[in-house]
N, C-alpha and C positions, 0 to 999 in steps of 0.2 A: 593635609589632614586637619590642621588647626583652623584653616579657613572654612572647611566644611562643618566643623563643630560649631564655630561661631555663627555661621549662617543658619544652621538648624536651630540653635538656641534662640536667635532672633525671630525665626519663623514660628517658634512656639510661643514666644512672649508677646508677639504682636496681637494675635486675636484675644489673648487673655487680657491685655491692657485695654483693647477696644471694648471688650465686654464689661470690664470694670468701669470704664468711662460712661458707658450707657447706663449701667446700674446706678452709678452715683448721680447722674443727671435725673433719673427717675425717682430715686429715693429722696434726694434733697430738693426736688422740684426746681431745678436750676434753670430750666427752659420755660419761660412764661410768655404768654400772649397778653402783655399788659401795655397800656397806652404810654407812649413816650413822645416828647416833642421831636426827638432826633429821628424816630422812625415813622412819624405820621406823614411827612411829606412824601416819602418813598412809597408808602402804601397808597396814598391818594393818586400818585402818578401811575401806579400799576392799574388801579381801578379805572382811571380815565383812559388809559390805553385800551383796556378791555371794552369800554364803551365806544371808543373810536373804531374798534374792529367790527362794530355793527354797521358801519357805513359801507355800502356795497359798491357804489358808483363814484369814482373819484371826481368827475367833472361837475357833479351836482351835490357836493357835500353839504353846502349850506341849506339847500332845500330839504334834504333828508333829515338834517338836524332839526329844522323847524317842524317837519312833520312828526318826528318823534315826540317833541315837546307837546305839540297840539294833540297827538293821540292820547298821551297820558292825561292831559287836561279833560278830554272828552270822557275818559274812563274814571274821572274823579279821583285821580291818584296824584295829588300835588307833590308828594315826596319824590316820586319817580320823575315827574316833570321838572322839578328843580334840579334833580340829579343830572339829567341830560343837559339842562341849561348851564350848570356849573362846569360840565365836562367839555364845554365848547372849545377850550384851548387846544384840545387834541382832536376834536371831531370836525372842526371847521377848516376851511382853506387857510393857507399861510397868512394872507393879509388880514382876514377877520380874526384869526387866532392871535395875531400880534396885538390886537386891541385889548383882548382879554388878558394877555400876559402883562401888558403895560399897566392895566388896572390892578392886577395882582401884585405887581412890583411896588405899587404905592403904599402897600402895607395895611390896607383896610380890610383884607381878608375876603371871605366869600361874599360879604355884602356888596363890596365894590365890583366884584366879578359879576354878580347877579344884575346890578344896575347897568353895567356895560353890555352884558349879553342881551338884555331886553331890547336895546337899540338895534340889535342885529336880527331880531325876529320880524316876521311879517306883521303888519298892523293888526290883523285879526287875531293872530296868536298872542301878540303882546297884550291886547285888550283883555282877552280871555284869561291870560296868566295873571294880570294885575287884579282882575275881578275875583279870582278863585284862590289865589295863593298870597299869603301875607309875606311881604318882602322882608328880607333879613335886616334891611337898613331902617325899617320902621320900628319905633319903640312905643309901647302903649303909654298914653298920657296918665292913666290911673291904674288902679289895681286890676290885674287880669281877672276876668270872671271865672268862678269856680267851674271846673269841668267834671261832670259826673262820669266816673270810670265804670266800665262794665265789670261785673264781678260774678264769680261762681258761688259765692257764699249765700246760698238760699236754702234754709232749712227744709222748705217744702220739697224742693227738687231732691235734696239728699234723702228725705224720707221715701219718696216715690222710687228712687233708684235702689234704696236698701230693700224695699219690699220686692222689687223685681229680681234682685240678686238672690234673695232668700227663696223665692218661689221657682226661679229659673236660674240655676247655678251657672249655665253656659253663657249668660249675658256678659257682654264686654264690660269690665269694671273700670275702664280708663277714666271716663267722666266722673264716675262715683268717687274714685280715689282722689281725683283732683278737686272735686267739690269738698270732700272731707278735709283736705289740706287747706283750702281757702277758708273754711269755717274755723280753722285753728285747732282741729282735733289731733293733729300730728305735731304740734309745736307752733311757736310764734311765727306768723307770716307777715312780712313787711308789705307795703303797698306795691313795691316793685315785684315781689314774688307773686302777689295776686294778679298783677298785670301779666306776668309771665305765664301763669296758669291759663288765663283767658286766651292768650295768643297761641299757646301750645295746643289747646283743645281745638281751636279753629284751624290751625295748620294741619293737624292729623286728619281732618275731614276733607282735605284737598286730594284730588286724584293723583297729583304729582308727588305727594309726600312719599319718601322712600320707604319701602316695606322693611328693609333691614333695620332702619332707625326706629320704625314703629314697633317692631318686635323687641328691640332692646329697651325701649321705653316701657313697654308692657311688662317685661321681665323685671325691670327696676322697680316699678310701682308695685308689682306683686311681692317683691322682697320687702318693700317698705310697709305694705299692709296686706298680708296674706288673706285672701278671701275665705278659704276654709276655716281659718282661725276666727275671722270675723263672724262667720255664720254660726259657728259653735258658741262664741261668746254672746251673740245676740240672743240666741235661744235661752241661754242660761240667765242673761239679764232680764228676760221677759217673764221668767217664772213668777206668776202671781202679780205681774205688773203690766198688763196689756199684751200687745202683739210684739214679736221680735222686730218687725219693721218700723215700729213707732220711733219718732225722732229721739226721744229720751233714751230708749233702749239701744237703738242703733248707734247713736253718738257715743254712748259709754262703751259699747263693744268695739267701735272703731278705735277709740283712744287706747283701749286695753290691748288691742291687737297690733299696734304700730311697732315696727322695728326701728328704733331711734337712729341707729347707724345708717341704714338705708334711707330713712326719712331725711336725714341731714343732707345726703347727696341729692335727693329730689329737690329740697329747698334751694340748694346751691344752683342747680340747673335752672329752676324757675327764676331765680334772681338774675342769672345771666340773660335769660330770654327777656325779662323785664327791662334790663339795661339796653338790650337791642331795640326794644319797642320805644323806650324813652329817647334814644338817640336818633331814631328815624320816625316811624309811625307803626301802629299795630298791624296795618295791612302790609307794610314793607317788612316787618319782622316775620310775619307768616311766610312771605315769599322767600326771605333769606333762609328760614329753617328748612325749606325744601331742597336746599343745596347741600345739606349735611348728610353724611352717610352713617355717622355714629355720634353719640352724645359728646365724645371728645372734640368734635368739630365746633361745638357751641362756643368754645373760648376763641376760636378764630373768627367766627361770625360776630362775636361781641367786639373784638378788636377792629374788624372792618366797619362796624356800625359807629364806634366811637371816633374813628379817624376819618373815614370817607363819608360817613353819614348818608345823605341823600344820593350821592354818587353810587354808593354800594346798593342802595335800594333800586336805582335804575338798572344797574348791571344785573342784579338778581332777577329782575323781571324779564329781561330779554335774552340773557346768555343761556346757552345749553348747560345742563347740570352735569358737566364733565370734570369738575374739580378745579377748573381754572380760577374761579372766583375765590375759592378757599386758599389757593396757592398765593394769591395776592397778599394775604396776611401772613407776615413772618415775625415770629417773636424774637426775643433776645436771650442769649445764654449768659448766665452769671457764673464766673469761675470761682470756686473755693479751693482750699488747700488740697483736698483729696483729688478733685478733678484735675488740678494743675499737675499733680504728681503722675496721674494716669496718662495724661496727654504727653508729659515729658518722656515717660517710658515708651510710648508709641513712637514719638519722634526719634528717640535714640535707637530703637530697634529698626526703624526704617533706614536710618543713616547707617547702622551696622550692616544691614543686608545690602544696601547700595555699595558700601565700601568693599564688602567681600566680593560682590559681582565685578566691580571695577578692578580689584586686585587680581582675580582669576583671569579676567580679560587681558590685563597687562602681562601676566605670566604666560598666558597662552600665546600672545603675540610675540613676546620675547623668545620663547622656545621655538616658535615657528621660524623666526629670523635666524636663530642659531643653526637650526637644521638645514636651512637653505645654504648658509655659509659653509657648513661641513660637507654638503654634497658637492659644492664647487671645488673644495680642496681634494676630495676623494677622486675626482676625475683626473687630477694630474699628480698629486703628491703621493698617493698610496699605491699607485700601479707599479708593478715590477717590470724592469727593462731587462731583456735577455741580450747578453753580449755574444754575438756570433763572429768568431774569427777563425782563421785557418788553423790556429794552434789547437783548437778544440777538436779537430778531426784527426783520426788515426786510421791508417789502412787496416783492413781486415786481415 
């Protein structure tokens, strides 16, 4: 009776403790996909193995590797080309791969691997790579030239889209809202956030961009800047001051219609996308986004970009969108006092259940052995013997 009571109590406490642990992790944000030196190497190894899985024929691995690099160079994608080049340690045959491992062991990082891998390419591919891709080992002698970044912050485009939304309410507002964010109408936007807005807009126009993710983004942007609220505010702002779609009226209406809580979430997402673009390239960031199924996957993609860099760009371009690339990014769990208590309760309840199961198994085995012994005794000790003698018989 007591063992059954303890077992049932443990059975009740176990799911409660597990639910408490999950709640604590989510509430305190204890599981994070943040860059760390300890986890970077393992993520790089997983991504390189994914790239190695693209090799189809074992006896011609080096030629296939060379073809992959050459193909990315022909499509003007230096990030993916470098990614396959740096993944040579897992993609190449054992003898060639050993050369790259030896270069990596010398401690010069990806720059040494790139130089060693270039010697394994065919002469034509090597020349094309050196002509189109700036080597990691090269350092600019002077200040790097300023690079003009693409931006959505164009007041003329904003005004055209505002007029379109006011005259045709069924127009897709995604670009309009992103443009308003880039103009700073929903709060301060950093350069990374602006880059993220450009990458996100370009990614959503791809055929392979997941529909569930697009629907989630539209819903989030609609929360951040409700279109009906904007339309009403624009008409009020235009009373006696021109047309509702004019930039002055539309910009004021946009800023007045923003939900700051949802807008903060949008800016955070755009910042994550900007980090992905900075760690790889805008084109690679667009490809990486097509592997996400929800906005929650952006943190994993950011970790992949920060750790694996161009290797992740190459994998994103060739791998099927089945979640394998996302699984390569694994975060780290931080234990606080509450989570430690919840986990301790889980362990104790599991040990209690196991102890009760072992105890009942022991008792059952012991009782079985006793019954077997009693049956043997009953065959001989408990039987009654009848004594038949002549003295027991009397004549009738």
